[in-house]
C-alpha positions as CSV (number, residue, x, y, z in Angstrom):
1,X,65.5,81.2,-50.2
2,X,64.7,84.7,-48.9
3,X,61.8,86.6,-50.3
4,X,60.1,89.8,-49.5
5,X,56.3,89.4,-49.6
6,X,54.3,92.6,-49.7
7,X,50.5,92.3,-49.2
8,X,48.2,94.7,-51.1
9,X,44.7,95.9,-50.3
10,X,43.4,93.3,-52.8
11,X,43.9,90.1,-50.7
12,X,44.7,87.8,-53.6
13,X,47.4,90.2,-55.0
14,X,50.9,90.0,-53.5
15,X,54.1,91.7,-54.5
16,X,57.0,89.1,-54.2
17,X,60.6,90.2,-54.5
18,X,63.2,87.4,-54.4
19,X,66.6,88.0,-52.8
20,X,69.4,88.5,-55.3
21,X,72.9,87.2,-54.7
22,X,75.5,89.1,-56.7
23,X,79.2,88.7,-57.2
24,X,81.7,89.7,-59.9
25,X,80.2,87.1,-62.3
26,X,76.7,88.5,-62.2
27,X,73.8,87.5,-60.0
28,X,71.6,84.5,-59.1
29,X,68.1,84.6,-57.7
30,X,65.6,81.8,-57.0
31,X,62.3,83.0,-58.5
32,X,60.1,80.1,-57.3
33,X,60.5,77.6,-54.5
34,X,57.2,75.9,-53.4
35,X,58.4,75.1,-49.9
36,X,59.6,78.7,-49.3
37,X,56.5,80.2,-50.7
38,X,54.3,77.9,-48.6
39,X,55.8,79.5,-45.5
40,X,54.0,82.7,-46.6
41,X,50.8,81.0,-47.3
42,X,51.3,80.9,-51.1
43,X,50.3,77.4,-52.2
44,X,49.6,76.9,-55.9
45,X,50.4,74.4,-58.6
46,X,51.6,76.1,-61.7
47,X,50.3,74.4,-64.8
48,X,51.8,76.8,-67.4
49,X,54.8,79.1,-67.7
50,X,55.1,81.7,-70.5
51,X,57.7,84.2,-71.5
52,X,57.1,87.1,-73.9
53,X,59.1,89.9,-75.4
54,X,57.8,93.2,-76.7
55,X,59.9,95.2,-79.1
56,X,57.9,98.4,-79.1
57,X,57.4,100.7,-76.1
58,X,53.9,100.9,-74.7
59,X,52.9,97.4,-76.0
60,X,49.6,96.2,-74.5
61,X,49.5,92.5,-73.8
62,X,46.6,90.4,-72.6
63,X,43.5,90.9,-70.6
64,X,42.8,87.7,-68.6
65,X,39.6,86.8,-66.9
66,X,39.2,83.3,-65.5
67,X,36.6,81.8,-63.4
68,X,36.4,78.4,-61.7
69,X,37.1,75.7,-62.6
70,X,39.5,77.2,-65.1
71,X,41.0,80.0,-62.9
72,X,44.8,80.1,-62.6
73,X,47.2,82.0,-60.4
74,X,49.5,84.4,-62.2
75,X,53.2,85.1,-61.6
76,X,54.3,88.2,-63.6
77,X,58.0,89.1,-64.0
78,X,59.8,91.9,-65.9
79,X,63.4,91.1,-66.7
80,X,64.3,94.3,-68.5
81,X,62.7,97.7,-68.8
82,X,59.5,98.4,-66.9
83,X,56.0,97.0,-66.7
84,X,52.6,98.2,-65.7
85,X,50.7,95.2,-64.5
86,X,47.1,95.8,-63.3
87,X,44.8,93.6,-61.3
88,X,41.1,94.5,-61.1
89,X,38.6,92.9,-58.7
90,X,35.5,92.2,-60.9
91,X,33.9,89.7,-58.5
92,X,30.5,91.4,-57.9
93,X,30.1,90.0,-54.3
94,X,33.6,91.0,-53.3
95,X,34.1,93.8,-50.7
96,X,36.8,95.2,-53.0
97,X,34.7,95.0,-56.2
98,X,35.8,97.5,-58.8
99,X,39.1,98.3,-57.0
100,X,42.4,97.8,-58.8
101,X,46.1,97.8,-58.2
């Protein structure tokens, strides 16, 4: 698997782009492979996978705040159209407190 991992100024937020293999039938891409991600220091155990669809433009979905022991990593994907996904650091003792991407 080939992926492009882009770090952001918020250390726990990464932009991951999988390599897409295209031919006359369409395309294939591997969106998650734990051993490949591990090479980039991404080690997590996904406990839940959700898929949603929004009919209306500018639909707002979810505000998620989680703290240990119930914190979860998030993998967000947009399969059609566009998305604005925002991560905000609200950890008061963090050097990037209040910053967002």
